[in-house]
N, C-alpha and C positions, 0 to 999 in steps of 0.2 A: 267464406272466403276462399279464394283459389289457392291451391297449393303451388309452391314454387316449382319450377321444372326440375326434374331429376337429372342432374348433371353427371352423376356417377356412371350412368349407363351410356354415355356418349364416348366414343372413341374416334380420334382423327389420326390418320396415318399418312405419312408423306414418305415416298421411296425416293431415294437418291439413285443417280446413275450407277453407283458402285455396287449395289444390291444384285446379287446373282439369284434372280428368281428362279431360274431353272433348278437350281440346287435344292430349293425349298419345295419344288413341285411334288405333289403326291397324286398319283393315278389310281386311287382306289376309293371306295366309299368309306367315310369315317364320320364318327359323331364326336362331340366333345368329351364324351365319357368312355371313349373306346380305349381301354388299356393295351390291347393288343397292337393297336395302330402305333404306339409308342416305340415298338421294336425298331422301326425304320430309322428313328432319331436317336438311339442310344449312341451309336457311333459319332453322330454329329455333336452330342453332348460332350463326349470324352475329350474332344479337341478343344473344348472351350472352358472346362473347369477341372481344377484339381481336387482331389478328395479333401474334405474339409478336416482339419486336424485340431481344431480348436478344443481346449480342455476346460471344462467347468462340471460342476455337478448339481443337478436338481434334486431337491429333497422330495421323498415320497409323499409327505403331507401336502407340500405345494402341488405336487402333480395330481393328487387326489382332489384338490379344490378346484381345479381348473374348469372341469365340465359344468360345475354349478355356476361359476362366474360367466362362462360363455353363454349358458342357457338364460340367465338373468339380463345379460346384455342384448339378446336378440329381440329387439323391440317389434321388428316386422314379423318374426316368427310368432311372437306372442299373439299378434292381431290375426295372422292368416294360418299358422300351423303348417306352412308349406315352403319354407325358405331354409337354405343352408347357410352355414356361416364359417368364415375363417377368421382366426384371431390370433394376435401376438401377445405374449405375456412376458413380463420380465422374470427373473429367477426368484422373485419374492411372491410371485402369483398375481402381480398387479396387472390389470388389462392395459395394454398399450394401444391397441387399435383393433376393431372389429368391423368386418363387412359382411353383408348378407346378400344372397341372389337366389334365384330359383335353381341355377346351377351351382354345383359345388366347385367346379373349375372356375366359373365367373366370380365367385365369392373369392377365391385365392388370387385371381387376377386383379380384383379390385383392392385387395389387401397389399399386394405388392406395388400396384399402381399408385396407391396413397403415398408410399414412400418415394417412388420415382418422380411423381409430380412435384415433390418438395426438394428434388436433387439430392436425395438420400437413398441409403440401402437400409433394410431392417436392421435394427440392432443386432450386434454380434452375440450378445448374451441374452437371447430370447428363445421362447418356446412357441411353435406353431400348434394350434389346436384346430382341428377341423370337424365339423358336425356329422360328417359322413364317412363313407369308405375312403381309403388312401389309395389312389391310383398312381400308376407309373408317372403320369403327367403331374400330378401334385408333388411328388417327390422330385421331379425334374425341376418344376418351378421354384421349389424351396432351395435346391441345390444352387441353381443359378442366382437367387437372391442372397445366398450365403447363410441360410438358416440351417442349423445343424442338429435340431431337435424337433421331431414331429410327433404329435399325439393325435389320436383320432377316437371318437366315441364308437366307432365300427372297425371292421377289419381292413387290412391291406391286401392288395393283390400280390401274387408271386413276383411279378415284375417289380412291384414297388419295393417289396422286401429286398430283391436282389440288387436294385439300383441304389437303395438306401445303404446297404452293406458297402457297395463299391464307392459310394460317395462320402462315407464317413459320417453318415446321418444316423442319429439314434432314432428309432422308430418304434412307437408304442401304439398298440391298437386295443379296441374294445375297453377303453377307459370308462369305467362305470364305478363310481363310488370309490371304494378302496381296492378295486380289482383291476388288473389290466394285463395284457400280453406285451412282453418286451421282445422285439424281434432283432434288433441289431445294436451294436455298439453300447452295451450295458454300463460302460465305465462312467457314462454321464448322469447315471441315476443313482442317487445315494440311498 
């Protein structure tokens, strides 16, 4: 039997006359994972989003459980061993949605896009877990989506830590079993 077409990897964009394309133009080589390239857009981000001041606490036992739930939910990774994942969890540790892709930034885009296509934003009381490093761009996307708690199985870049601090985002890295590094806004972790 033939597999259905993969519609998650299809993007359709329509620009309107009001878009100032020159403001977004970048005249240098960049890749989707280039954290340093983000420096040019920090100032653009500041004008669009205020720091997140939402207050809640996530229990440590719930945090410790998230990486196992993420791994068990990665069906494509199980088959290939070659995909990243981004997932949202509620404060009880229940998986809300998970997306996989070869690129960690693409997995994040798919996750946010899942909610955008439904005309929604990610739930305010949620935790983002990514399967790889946390770059500036991952923090930037989380900030714009209103997510104020990011955890990762690997480490963050310095730019990611700086932006998370400024954005009011709790950032946890190297989440492995019952150990992790807490980088910013510790008040959300109980």
